N, C-alpha and C positions, 0 to 999 in steps of 0.2 A: 504493500500500500504506500509506503514511503516513496518508492521509486516512481509510482504513478503520480503522486502529488508534486514531485519535483518538476514534472512536465507542466507546461501551461494548461490551466484548466479554464475554459470559457466561463466568465463570471460577469453578469450584467447587473448593474446597480441602478435603482430608481427611487426617487422620492416623489410620492404622489399624494393626492387627496382622496381618501376613501371615507365615505360618510361625513365628509367635511373636515376630517382630521388628518394631520400630517402622518404619513405612513412610509416606512422604509421597506423596500422589497429587494431581495437578492435572488438572482436566478442563475443557476448553473445549467449550461446547455445552450445550443444555438437558437432555441425557439424563444423569442422575446414576446410574441403575441400568440396566445392560444384562444382568442375569442372569435376568430373568423371561421365560420362553418365551411366556407367554400374552398379553403385551402386543403388540397389532397396530401400535402406533405407534412401536415401536423402529426405529432405523435398521438397515440390514442390513450396514453397513460401519463399522469402527472404525480410526482411525489411532492407533497406540500408539508412543510414544517409549521406547527402551531407552537409558539414559544411559551415558556413559563413567565414568571414575573421576577425581575424586570424583563419585559418582552422586546428586547433589542435584537434586531436581525443579525447584527455583527457578531454576537456571541456564537452563532451557528455557522459562521462562514467556513471554517475548516471542516466542520461536520458535513455540510452539504457538498463540499468539494470531494471529500472522501467517499461519500455515498454515491455521488455521480460517477466517480471513477470505478467504484465497486459494481455499478450497474453497467459497466463497459461503455459509458457515455451514450447509452441508447435512449434514456428517458430524462426529461427535464426535472430538476429538483429546485424547488422554490422555498424561501422562508419569508413570511410576512410579519413585520413587527406589529405589536399592539398599537392601537390608535393613541397617538400622543406620547409614546415612550421614546421616540427618537428625537434628537435635536435636528430640526430642519436646516437645510443649507441657507446661506445668505440669500435674502430676497424672498424667502418662503416663510409664511407665518405658521404657527401651530394649528390655528383654525382658519379654514378657508374664508376669505372675504366675500361672502355672498348673502343675499337676502333669503335664500332657500335654507330652511332648517332641515338638514339631512337626517339627523337622528338625535333624539333626546338622550342625554346622559351617555354619550358615546364612549367616555372614558371609564364608565362603570363596568362591572362584570357582564351584565346583560348586553350593554352596548358593544363590548368586545366580541361577543358571540355574533351579533348582527353585523358587526364590522367585517368579520371573516366571510360570512355568507354573502354580504354585499360585494366583497372583493371577488369572490368566485363568480358571482352572477355577471359582473362587468368585465372580467378578464379571462374567463375560461369557458370554452364552448361546452354546452350541456352534454354533448356526447362523449366528452373525454372522461375516462375513468380516473378515480383518485385513490392514492394511498396516503392517508393522513398520518403523519408521525408527530405525536404531541408530547410535550415535556411538562411535567409538574401541573400547574393550574391549566395549562393548555389541554390536558386530558379532560378536564371538566368541560372546557369550551368545546372540545371535539365531540363529546357525548351529547352536548346540547345542540350542536350543529346537526348531528344525525337524527336527533329527536325532532327538531323543528323543520328540517328539510329532508324528508324521506326520499325525495326525488334525486338527491345527490347520488351519483354512481360511485359509491365508496366500495372498493374491493377489500381493503384492509384498513383498520385503524390501530396503529401501534402506539400503545400508551407507555411512555418512559417515565419512571418514578411518579406514578399517578397521584395527584392530589385531588381526590374526588369525594371525600367525606370527612366530617368531624374535625375541621381544621382548628377551630377554637378550642377543642377539647384536648388536643395534643399538648405535650409539655411545652413545646416552643410556642404553640398557639396561645396557651394561657398567659405566657409572658408578653407576647407581642400584641394580643388583642387590645388591651387598654392603651398601649402606646399608639397603635395604628388608628384606633377609633376616636381617641380623645386628645392625644398629645402629639399627633404627627405635625401639627403646625409649628411646633417648637423647632423642628428640624429645618424649616425653610430659611431662617435667618443665617445660620452658619453656611448652608449651601449657597445662598446668595452672595455672601462675602467671599467664599472660595471660588465662585465663578469668575472673579476678576483676576485670578492668578493666570500667568502665562501658560500656554498649552503644555510646554515642556515640564513645568512644575507640577501640573495636574497629573501628567503621566507618571512622574516620579512618585507622587503620593499613592497612585494606584499600585505601582510596583511594590511599594513598601507595604501596603495593605494586603497584598497577595503573596507576600514573601514566604508564607508558610506552605504554599502549594508546591508539590513536587515538580509539576510541569505547569507552565503558564504560557498559553498561546499569545503571541503578540497581538493578534486581532482582538483578543479579550481585553487587553490593556487599552488599546485604541478605543474600543467600544465603551469601556467603563468611564472614559472622560465625559461621555454624555451625561453621566450622573451628577456632574457639577452644574447642570441646568436646573433652575428652580421649577420651570414648567414641567420638565420630564419627571423630576422627583415628586412633584405634586400629583401628577397623574398616576405614577407608579404606586405611591402610598395610598391614594384614594382607591385604586383598584384592589390593593391588598386589604384595605379595611372592609371592603364589601365581600371579599373572599371569606373573611372570618365570620361574617354574619350570614352569608348565603350558602356556603358549602357546608351543609349539615348532614342530611341523610344521603347515603349513596343511592343513585338512581338505578336501582336493580332492574326496574322494568325495561329501561332503554338498553341496558347491558344484555339482558336476556333476549330481547327482540333482535339484537345485532350480534349475538354470541359468536356466530361463525365468522364475523368480520373483525372482531376485537382480538 
């Protein structure tokens, strides 16, 4: 796998508005547009990554490149960030400047589910089959997607480290729930002050924070610099607070109905 990754891997990067919110998309493979039914050259299968929280696409850059190579570069592999978790490039706002209200509470947990469904609706042809690979809270989002849109042609739903039940009751959940639900605003001021630091200093702080990891991918360091944005942190923590309140009972009905796919 290492030798394959040393070769150039096609990687396309986009910042778009989806449901009116800034969204970062990374695509491995030569197919940049899968929404045109008339194209006979389109692949008939898409591997799509649903992130955890923080839902930054950059954390999965190496993963999708490795997966794309592991699939012999035959099928496109995409990762779509959560709404508002990415720092948009210069000239792009976090919220689209439009009079049309795309989706109420797009940064909340329910909004993130609808955000992914909307992305698929606008960017992927209906006849393309899907393999959804979800991580952490992305597994909850994926189950909700399958529940709400049974017309999705999901062949498999791969749930990695699934966070799908009783989050607030876990040992870490008991510690984090009061912080996320009542005290998260306290964190905004230090993040705001740190946002003025030079990019190189931010990267050094990230490296220091991750020094205990045996392996630290360079793309993870670059991506983590996004966390010095108050807007990103606010959206990340807001979604996390809703996770603690809404991810309670496991959706056994949806799992049972899709058992052959999960």
